[in-house]
N, C-alpha and C positions, 0 to 999 in steps of 0.2 A: 504494500500500500504506500501511497505517496505521503511522506512525512510533512510535506509543505501544504497539504490540503487543509481547508478550514476546519477548525475543531467543531464537531457537531454539538448542538444543544439538545436538551432532552425534554420530552413531553410529559408533564405531570409527574416528573421524577422517575419515570419508567426508564429502563435501560434500553431505549430505542432512539437512535439518532434521528432528529428531524432536521434535514438539510434545507435551510431556509433560503440560501443563495449560494451561488458559486462565484466568489469574488476574490480568487486567489491573486496574490501579488506576483506569483511566479507564472507569468503568462506563457513563457516558453514551455514549462512543464505541462500546463493545461493543454497547450496546442499539441504537444507530443502525445499526450494521453488521448486527446480527441481524434488524432490521426489513427491511432491504434483502434479506437472504438468504431470508426467509420470505414477505414480502409483495410485494416489487417485483422487482428484478433486480440481483443483486450480481455483481461481476466479480473473479475471483481469478486472478492470474498464477501458473501452475504450470509454467512453462517449464523449471524445474530437473529435472522428471521425466526418467527415462531413456527414450531413444527409439532404436530400431533399425529397419532395413528388411531384408527378405529378398526376393531376386529369383531367377529361374532356373526351369527347367521342373519341378524337383522340390521347390520351396519349400513348397507346401501339404502334399504327402505327407511330406516330412521333418519339418516341425514337428508334424504330426498324430501322429507317433510319439514326440514328446517331451513333449507337454502333456496335461492331463487332459480337455479338452473336444474334441468332434468338429469337425474342420475340413474334411473332404473334401467336405462339402455346401455350403461357403461360396461365395457368389456376390459379385461386385463390388458394393460398396455395403452389404454386411453385415459384422457383426463378432461376435466372441465374447470372453467373459471366461474365463480358464483359470488354472491353477496349473502350475508345473513343480516336479518333486520329485526327491529322491535315490532310490536303489534301495530304501530302507526306507519309502518313502511319505511322508517328511517334506518340508515345503515349503521350496524354495530361493527362492521368490518367486511373485508372481502378475503377470498381465499382461493387457492388452487387445490383441486382434488384429483389425486392420482389413484387409479384402480390397479391393484396388484394381485397377481394370482396366476394360475395355470391356464394356458390357452384352451378355449372350448368349455371352460367352467366359469361359474359366477365368481366375481372378485372375492378373494379371501381377506383382503385388507384394503383400507382406504388411507392413503397418506395425505395429510392436510398441511398446507404451507400458507402462512399468513404474515402480515406485518406484525412485528413484535408488539406494537402498541395495541393491536386487536386481539392478541393471544388470550388474555385473561377473559375477555368477553366471550370468545369462542369456547374456551374451556368451560366457563360457567353455563353457557347455553347447552352444551352437550350434557353436562352433569345434571342439569335441571330437568331436561326433557327425556333422558334415556330410560327413565323408570318404566318397566313393563316391556322393554325390548332386550333381546339378546345382543348386547353391545358392550364391548370393553374399550375403555379409553386409555391410551398410552402416551406418555410424554416423550417427545423426541428432540426437543430444542437443543439440549446439551449433548445428546447422544449422536446427533447427525450434523453434518456440515453441508453447506450449499455454496457452490462456486458457479459464477455466470461467465460464459464465453460469449462475447458480443463483437459483432463485426462481420465483414464479408468473408473473412478467413476462419470463422468459428468452426464450420463443419470440417474443413481440411485439418485443422489442429486436432479436433476430436478423433478423426480417422487415424491420424498418426499416433496420438497418445494411446488409443485403445485398439491398435492394429492386431494385437493378439486375441481380440474378441471381435470377430468379423460380423457382428450384427449390423443390419441395415439401420442407418440413423433415421430417427423419426422425422417426418416432414411436417405433419399437421400440428399446429400449436397445442401444447399440453400432452401430446402423445409421447410415449417414453419406452425405452428398452433398457434391459439390464446388461451391462458390459463389464463382466468381472466384478470388481469391488465397487462399481459406480452405476448409478441409474442416470441415463442421459435423457433429458427432457427438452423437446422442441419449444422454443419461445419465439416471439415476434421479431427478435433481433439476433437470434443465434441459438445457443443451447445452454441449459443448466445442467450441472453435474451434482447429483445428490449422493452422498457417501457417508459411511460411519465416520465419526469424528477421529477415531484412531488411525484411519487410512488417509486423512486429509493431507498431511504434510507430504507423503509420498506422491499423492495424486497432483498436488500443487507443483511439485518438482517435475513430474512427468509432463504436465501441461505446458510449463514454461520451456522445457527442453523441446517440446513439439512446436514451439513458436508463439505461445500466448504471452502477452506483455501485461504484467500486473499494473492496474490503474486504480485510482481512488474512486470511492462511491460518489464523491462530489462530481468528478468528471463524468461518470456514468449517468448522473442525473441530467446532464445537458442533453444527452441522446433521448432520455425518457420524455423530457419536456418537448423536445422537437417533434416527437411522434404524437404528442397530445394525450398521453396516457396518465390519468390522475393517480395519485398515491394517497392511500388512506392515512389519515393523520397529518397530512400536509395540505392537499387540495380538497379533499372531502372528509367529512366527519359524521358524527351522529345526528346532525341536522339535515343530512343529505338523503334524498330519494334517488334510487339508481338512475332513473331517467334524466334527472337534472345533471348527472355526471356523464351522460352519454353512454351508460353501461348496458342499456336494454339489449342491444344486439349481441354483445359478448357474454352477458352474465344472466339474462333472464329468459325463462321459457314461459310462453303464454298458453301452452297446451298441457302442461303437467298438472298434477293434483295440487292440493292445498299445501301452503307453507306459511310460516309466520310472516305477517305483513302483506300477504298477497292481495287482499282487497284494495288497499291503497294503491299499490303498484298497477294493478289491472285497471282500476277506475281512471287513474291519470293517463294511462296509455290509450284507453278506448274513448274516453269522454272529455278529457281535460287537456290543458296545456300547462307545462311546468312554468312556475314563476321565474325559475333561474335556469341557466344553461352554462355548461363548462365551455369557456372560450379561451382563446389565446390572446395574449397582449404583446404588442410591440412597444417595449418600454423605452424611456429616454436613454440615449446612448452615452457611453463614457465621454467625459469624466463624471457625468451624473452617476452617483452610486446606485446600486440595485436597491429597490425598496425592501424593507423587512417583511417577512411573512405576517399577514394580518393587517397590513397597511390598507386604509380605506380607499375605495374607488368611488368617485362622484361623477355623475352626469349632470352638468350644470350645478345646481345646489342640492341635488338629491343623491343620497348614498345608494349605490347600486351593487356593492359587493366588496370583497376584500381579497388581497393578493394571497395566492397559495404559494406555488413554486416561483422562483425568479432566478434565472441563470444568465451567464454571459457566454453565448455560443460563438465559437470562432467563425462559423458560417453565417449566422443570422443576426449576430449582435445580441443586445439585451432583450430577452423575451421572458414571458411568464405565463402561468395558468391561473385562472380565477373562475369561481362561480359568480356570474353576474346576472342581474335581473334582465328579463327579456326585452325591456325597452332599450337596453344598451346593446343594440344590434351590431353585427359585424360592420365595420366602417365608422362606428361612433368613436368619438374622442372623449376620454375620461381623464380626470385629474387623479393623481396618485399621492396619497399621504399628505402630510402637513405642508410640504413645500409646494404642492400643487403642480408638480411636473406632469406633463401630458403624455398619455399612452393611447394607442389605437387598438380597438377590439377587432379580432380577426377570427375566422373559422379555423378549426383544427382538422388535420394536422397542419403545422406551419409549412409553407411552400418556399 
């Protein structure tokens, strides 16, 4: 990891970094990391993410009744992205669900991967509602490590690193294969490598030998913001309905059975319009500093939202993500924070 990267702050005292801005003074380092992220293969250690596992005969049925996406059709080697909500349809977190087991049989285990800030809520939800189901909950956060390969060369690096395990790399996002000591998971920007924690150092060394360049999480945040993908605890929180964050297509099934918060999500989808939308912001350029997370956005005299992520992209300049009220349409100019610097609202992803 890059020792010059900004020191993360923490949300509500929890051990989860909330990267509010990428404003490194070492622009050469950030430029090098960005080049690896976009043109070659970058390696990001994300082992601090929250990880759980569910086993038992009713694991799939149970979790299907709690999250927003369809799980009953999951086969071993497949995965889903979903949100879990309160009864008012507001997000308590989001998660990736991986079905594990033998081909041709129902999944024997579900691996759950979530933001660390949402881990306790996910744990509590499962413990609260699992009564009456044949389901066992297992902690995996400390026992497992997660490494992200990002960039055009991610698949080539993985093929070299795991050449002794000639499984076909997964193509569709969230699909996964077991390659010796690691599970390789397809992502929108490359591949994730999930492994036991005691195998992490050996796998890190193997990936670097195969051509992966270690970069900071702060640099990786630039790519995430460019693609317009919100991060729970930074861009969205427990006041957010999935449709406001643009998550319906990726995270919500409108044909599955009931789940917690479904009524609100379905009503908004079929009959209403969200009051807010996740938008991109083209922020004032340097030397104007990046705004702090939470800085107020105003359209004229009216508050219309607050800054979530803000990063300095080598390709696009200063950009950010924010949930803004629908009257702040793409093309609108909003003032940011106390100094009133002006930003332009844009559609996502950034072009």
